[in-house]
C-alpha positions as CSV (number, residue, x, y, z in Angstrom):
1,X,1.7,-11.8,-25.3
2,X,5.5,-12.3,-24.4
3,X,6.8,-14.0,-21.0
4,X,6.5,-11.5,-18.2
5,X,9.9,-10.1,-17.4
6,X,10.9,-8.0,-14.3
7,X,11.3,-4.1,-15.1
8,X,12.5,-1.1,-13.2
9,X,12.7,2.3,-15.0
10,X,11.7,6.0,-14.1
11,X,8.2,6.7,-15.6
12,X,9.6,9.4,-17.9
13,X,11.4,6.5,-19.8
14,X,8.2,5.3,-20.9
15,X,6.9,7.3,-24.1
16,X,3.8,9.4,-23.7
17,X,1.3,8.8,-26.4
18,X,-1.5,11.2,-27.1
19,X,-5.2,10.7,-27.4
20,X,-5.5,12.8,-30.4
21,X,-8.4,14.8,-31.9
22,X,-10.7,13.1,-29.4
23,X,-8.9,14.5,-26.2
24,X,-6.1,17.1,-27.0
25,X,-3.9,17.8,-24.2
26,X,-4.3,14.3,-22.7
27,X,-1.4,11.8,-22.8
28,X,-0.9,8.3,-21.6
29,X,2.1,6.3,-20.5
30,X,1.6,2.4,-20.6
31,X,3.9,1.8,-17.5
32,X,3.3,-1.8,-17.3
33,X,1.3,-3.8,-19.7
34,X,0.7,-6.8,-21.6
35,X,2.5,-5.8,-24.7
36,X,6.2,-5.2,-24.2
37,X,6.2,-6.4,-20.5
38,X,4.1,-9.4,-20.6
39,X,2.1,-8.5,-17.6
40,X,-0.5,-11.3,-17.3
41,X,-3.3,-9.9,-15.4
42,X,-3.1,-6.2,-14.8
43,X,-1.7,-3.0,-16.7
44,X,-0.7,0.4,-15.1
45,X,-1.1,3.4,-17.0
46,X,-0.2,7.3,-16.2
47,X,-2.6,9.7,-17.5
48,X,-1.7,13.5,-17.7
49,X,-4.4,15.8,-18.7
50,X,-3.3,19.6,-19.1
51,X,-4.8,22.6,-17.6
52,X,-8.4,23.2,-19.2
53,X,-8.6,19.8,-20.9
54,X,-10.3,16.6,-20.2
55,X,-10.6,13.0,-20.9
56,X,-13.1,11.8,-23.5
57,X,-16.6,10.8,-22.2
58,X,-16.5,7.3,-22.5
59,X,-17.8,3.8,-20.7
60,X,-16.5,0.1,-21.2
61,X,-17.3,-3.3,-19.6
62,X,-14.0,-3.1,-17.2
63,X,-13.4,-1.2,-14.1
64,X,-10.7,1.4,-13.7
65,X,-8.9,2.0,-10.5
66,X,-7.2,5.4,-10.2
67,X,-5.0,7.3,-7.9
68,X,-4.6,10.8,-8.2
69,X,-0.5,11.9,-8.2
70,X,-0.6,15.6,-8.8
71,X,-2.9,18.7,-9.6
72,X,-6.5,19.7,-9.2
73,X,-9.4,18.0,-11.0
74,X,-12.8,16.5,-11.1
75,X,-14.2,13.3,-12.3
76,X,-17.9,12.8,-13.3
77,X,-19.1,8.9,-12.9
78,X,-22.6,8.3,-14.4
79,X,-24.3,11.7,-13.3
80,X,-22.2,12.5,-10.1
81,X,-19.2,15.0,-10.1
82,X,-16.2,14.7,-7.6
83,X,-13.6,17.0,-6.9
84,X,-10.0,15.4,-6.7
85,X,-6.7,16.5,-5.7
86,X,-3.3,14.3,-4.9
87,X,-4.0,11.3,-2.3
88,X,-7.5,10.9,-3.9
89,X,-8.6,7.3,-4.9
90,X,-11.3,6.6,-7.6
91,X,-13.0,3.2,-8.6
92,X,-15.0,3.2,-11.8
93,X,-17.1,0.3,-12.0
94,X,-17.6,-1.7,-15.2
95,X,-20.3,0.2,-17.5
96,X,-20.0,3.5,-15.8
97,X,-20.0,6.6,-17.9
98,X,-16.9,8.7,-16.7
99,X,-14.7,11.7,-17.8
100,X,-11.7,13.5,-15.9
101,X,-11.4,17.2,-16.1
102,X,-8.4,19.1,-15.2
103,X,-9.7,22.3,-13.2
104,X,-6.2,23.5,-11.9
105,X,-3.5,25.6,-13.6
106,X,-0.9,22.8,-13.8
107,X,-0.8,19.2,-14.9
108,X,-3.3,16.5,-13.5
109,X,-1.6,13.4,-13.4
110,X,-3.1,10.0,-12.1
111,X,-2.4,6.4,-12.3
112,X,-5.0,4.3,-14.0
113,X,-4.9,0.3,-13.5
114,X,-7.2,-2.0,-15.8
115,X,-7.1,-5.6,-16.5
116,X,-5.2,-6.8,-19.6
117,X,-6.6,-7.0,-22.8
118,X,-7.3,-10.8,-23.0
119,X,-9.0,-10.4,-19.6
120,X,-11.3,-7.6,-20.5
121,X,-15.0,-8.3,-21.6
122,X,-15.4,-7.8,-25.4
123,X,-17.4,-4.6,-25.7
């Protein structure tokens, strides 16, 4: 990990990476993180899900904290589905199975905060 440095940029200056075959139509931008920025505690990411697409169905031993920016979608946390739109917040507890689905006609974008890799429990 490098030393933390201040960072100011437009989110579009951060490259969008694809999830690949496991989640076609889903991209992630590591807005602030341990690698590159040296963020010591928390990482901030922007997830974009194309219409009709979804994130992988998954679980991990650390929390997620999400803020919906744009679009229409839903999230499944364990067995419960929740409708989402701009302004909604979502807390996914450690160990909860979850999946996001774009149910709208445009992009579904949300911020996703997680602990940096050295603070996350090993899975």
